[in-house]
C-alpha positions as CSV (number, residue, x, y, z in Angstrom):
1,X,103.2,54.4,267.0
2,X,100.0,55.0,267.1
3,X,98.2,58.5,266.6
4,X,96.2,57.9,270.1
5,X,99.5,57.3,272.0
6,X,101.4,60.0,270.4
7,X,98.6,62.2,271.6
8,X,98.7,60.8,275.2
9,X,102.4,61.3,275.3
10,X,102.2,64.8,274.2
11,X,99.6,65.6,276.9
12,X,101.6,63.8,279.6
13,X,104.7,65.5,278.7
14,X,102.9,69.0,278.6
15,X,101.2,68.5,282.2
16,X,105.0,67.5,283.4
17,X,106.3,70.6,282.1
18,X,103.8,72.6,283.5
19,X,104.2,71.0,286.8
20,X,108.3,72.0,286.5
21,X,107.3,75.4,285.9
22,X,105.1,75.8,288.6
23,X,107.1,74.0,291.1
24,X,110.2,76.2,289.6
25,X,108.1,79.4,290.3
26,X,107.1,78.5,293.6
27,X,110.5,78.0,294.9
28,X,112.0,81.4,293.5
29,X,113.8,83.4,295.5
30,X,111.5,86.9,295.3
31,X,113.0,89.4,292.9
32,X,114.1,92.6,294.9
33,X,113.5,95.4,292.9
34,X,114.2,99.1,294.2
35,X,112.6,100.9,291.2
36,X,109.5,103.2,291.1
37,X,106.3,101.5,290.1
38,X,105.0,102.4,286.9
39,X,101.9,104.6,287.2
40,X,98.6,103.5,285.6
41,X,94.8,104.5,285.9
42,X,92.4,101.6,285.4
43,X,88.4,101.4,286.0
44,X,87.5,99.8,288.9
45,X,84.5,96.9,288.9
46,X,82.2,99.5,289.7
47,X,83.4,102.0,286.7
48,X,85.2,104.1,288.6
49,X,88.6,105.4,287.6
50,X,91.5,104.5,290.2
51,X,95.4,105.7,289.9
52,X,98.4,104.4,291.7
53,X,98.8,107.7,292.7
54,X,95.3,107.5,294.8
55,X,97.6,105.4,297.2
56,X,100.6,107.3,297.4
57,X,102.1,107.0,301.0
58,X,100.8,103.7,301.5
59,X,102.3,100.1,301.3
60,X,100.5,98.5,298.1
61,X,100.3,94.8,297.6
62,X,99.4,94.9,293.8
63,X,98.1,91.5,292.8
64,X,97.8,90.6,288.9
65,X,95.1,87.6,288.8
66,X,92.2,86.0,287.2
67,X,89.1,84.5,288.5
68,X,89.8,81.1,286.6
69,X,93.5,80.9,288.1
70,X,93.3,78.4,291.1
71,X,96.7,79.6,292.8
72,X,95.2,83.0,292.5
73,X,92.0,82.0,293.9
74,X,94.0,80.5,296.9
75,X,95.9,84.1,297.7
76,X,92.5,85.7,297.6
77,X,91.8,85.1,301.2
78,X,95.3,85.9,302.4
79,X,94.6,89.1,300.7
80,X,91.0,90.0,302.4
81,X,92.8,89.0,305.9
82,X,95.8,91.2,305.1
83,X,93.5,94.2,304.4
84,X,91.6,93.3,307.0
85,X,94.5,93.5,309.6
86,X,96.9,96.4,308.1
87,X,94.3,98.6,306.5
88,X,94.7,101.0,309.2
89,X,98.3,101.2,309.5
90,X,98.6,102.1,305.9
91,X,98.3,98.9,303.7
92,X,96.2,99.0,300.3
93,X,95.6,95.4,298.5
94,X,95.1,95.9,295.0
95,X,93.9,93.3,292.8
96,X,94.2,93.9,288.8
97,X,92.0,91.2,287.1
98,X,93.4,89.9,283.7
99,X,90.1,88.2,282.6
100,X,88.4,88.5,279.6
101,X,85.3,90.5,279.9
102,X,86.4,91.2,283.4
103,X,83.7,94.0,284.0
104,X,81.1,91.2,283.8
105,X,82.8,88.6,285.4
106,X,84.8,90.0,288.4
107,X,82.4,92.2,290.1
108,X,80.2,89.0,290.7
109,X,83.4,86.9,291.8
110,X,84.1,90.1,294.5
111,X,80.6,89.7,295.8
112,X,80.6,86.3,296.0
113,X,83.9,85.8,298.2
114,X,83.5,88.9,300.1
115,X,86.8,90.6,298.6
116,X,87.1,93.4,300.6
117,X,89.9,95.3,298.7
118,X,90.4,97.5,295.3
119,X,89.6,95.4,292.1
120,X,90.5,96.8,288.9
121,X,90.5,95.8,285.3
122,X,93.5,95.6,283.0
123,X,94.5,96.7,279.9
124,X,97.4,95.7,278.0
125,X,99.2,98.7,278.9
126,X,99.4,98.2,282.4
127,X,100.8,94.5,282.1
128,X,103.0,95.8,279.5
129,X,104.4,98.6,282.1
130,X,104.9,95.8,285.0
131,X,107.1,93.7,282.8
132,X,104.5,91.7,280.9
133,X,102.6,89.6,282.9
134,X,103.6,86.0,281.8
135,X,102.5,84.3,285.0
136,X,99.6,84.7,287.3
137,X,99.4,85.3,290.1
138,X,102.2,87.9,289.7
139,X,102.1,90.1,292.8
140,X,104.4,93.4,293.3
141,X,105.0,94.7,296.9
142,X,105.6,98.7,296.7
143,X,106.7,100.7,299.7
144,X,105.1,103.9,301.0
145,X,107.3,105.7,298.2
146,X,106.3,104.0,295.7
147,X,109.3,101.7,294.9
148,X,108.8,98.4,293.9
149,X,110.3,96.0,296.5
150,X,109.4,92.6,295.5
151,X,108.0,90.8,292.6
152,X,106.5,87.3,293.0
153,X,105.6,85.0,290.3
154,X,103.2,82.2,291.6
155,X,101.2,81.4,294.8
156,X,103.0,82.5,297.9
157,X,101.5,82.1,301.6
158,X,100.2,84.9,304.0
159,X,103.3,84.9,305.7
160,X,105.3,86.0,302.8
161,X,103.2,88.9,302.2
162,X,102.7,90.0,305.8
163,X,106.7,89.5,306.7
164,X,107.5,91.7,303.7
165,X,104.9,94.5,304.6
166,X,105.6,94.6,308.6
167,X,109.0,95.6,307.1
168,X,107.7,98.3,305.1
169,X,104.7,100.0,307.5
């Protein structure tokens, strides 16, 4: 078999594996957790320090995402709508960007996409606190008492998050 054929087969197998992992993540039942969300403080896109405790008493959708991630980008309009619809009822959407050089990339992205919720810039310590983020988007739903109620890996429709937060608001 030629070197070119081996490379083509390797690429096709890699793509097939990625598709299987993605499909599996899309159809996984959300992980239900009832433990206290790890506390953290991170810089937002304006350079201000923001802590999880700043949202005490609110339902929080905490989304680990990146500007280069198509499923992450597909969820952003859902989060914008949820923030608009439920902010006055006690919802806070918080995105934690895992982008390298996020301090330069994320503010422009937020402006171009009219993001209306808090965007923070990650550090490895916080991703480790949340179980090591191995796939993005990874999204946590946190109740008013600060307990993680659900964890989702992969893209989810708006209705999934809306159903979760309606139970908690």
